[in-house]
C-alpha positions, 0 to 999 in steps of 0.5 A, a space after each residue: 032275790 038277786 043273790 049275791 055272790 063272790 068268789 072266794 079266789 081274789 080273796 084267798 090269793 089275797 090273804 095268802 100273798 100277805 101271809 107270804 109276803 110277811 113271812 118273806 120280810 120276816 126272814 132276812 134274806 138266804 138262810 145260808 147266810 143267816 148265823 141261826 143255820 151255821 151250826 147245821 151247816 157246818 155239821 153237814 160240811 164235815 159229813 159230806 167232806 168225811 164221807 167224800 175223803 173216805 169214798 176217794 181215799 180208800 175206793 178210787 184212788 187206790 184204784 186210780 194208783 194202781 192203775 198208775 203204778 201198774 201202767 208205770 210197771 208195764 211200761 218199765 218191762 215193756 221198755 226193757 223187753 224192747 232194750 233185750 230185744 234191741 240189744 239182742 238184734 245188735 248181736 245178731 246184725 254183728 253176729 250177721 255182718 261177720 259171717 256176711 265177711 267170712 262168707 265173702 271171704 271164702 268166696 273170693 278165695 274160691 274165686 282167687 283158687 277156681 282163677 287159679 286152677 283154670 289158669 293153670 290148666 289153660 297152661 297146661 293146654 297151651 303147653 300140650 298144644 304148643 308141642 303138638 303145632 311145634 310137631 306138626 310145624 316141624 314135619 311140615 318144615 320136614 316135608 316142605 324141605 323134602 319137597 323142596 329139595 326133590 323140586 329143585 333136583 327136579 328143577 336141575 333135570 328140566 333146566 338141563 332138558 330146557 337148556 338141551 332143547 333151546 340148544 339143539 333148536 338154535 344150533 340144529 345138534 344135541 349139545 353135548 352132556 359134559 359141557 351142559 352140566 359144567 355150565 348148569 353148576 356154573 350158574 348154581 354157583 
């Protein structure tokens, strides 16, 4: 006999589909919108809100506000320190400018003093050199005058000897010394 076998899977699936379809139709949609579930949802909403509020208010926000306050205090401290350092630097710059001006003044004073000393030393040296040169000039002038006087004395003698030789050569006889001296004196005057 042939056995007739049926597969129970399609029948179970059909029965299951029928039961789910019936339940899905009966619920009326999403449970969040069913007013029968609202009191439980409100309670859980309040519980979650209170827990979140307590976590935020007691744990997270104090840490954040503490960090913000610490950061503000650090910024204020750093700003105050920067102002103090700026004021200190400005004071040091003013002191350095004063010292620089004083050093320039001292340097100019020293330079003018050194210049005055050098000019005084040069004037003393110039005066000493002028006096030495004046003494040498006077000595040289005296020696030139003496040499000139001696040469002039010799010129008269040479002139007399030359005149005597010329007269002797031209005339053939020696001139009279008195006449020769008178002629030389007349020519010199």
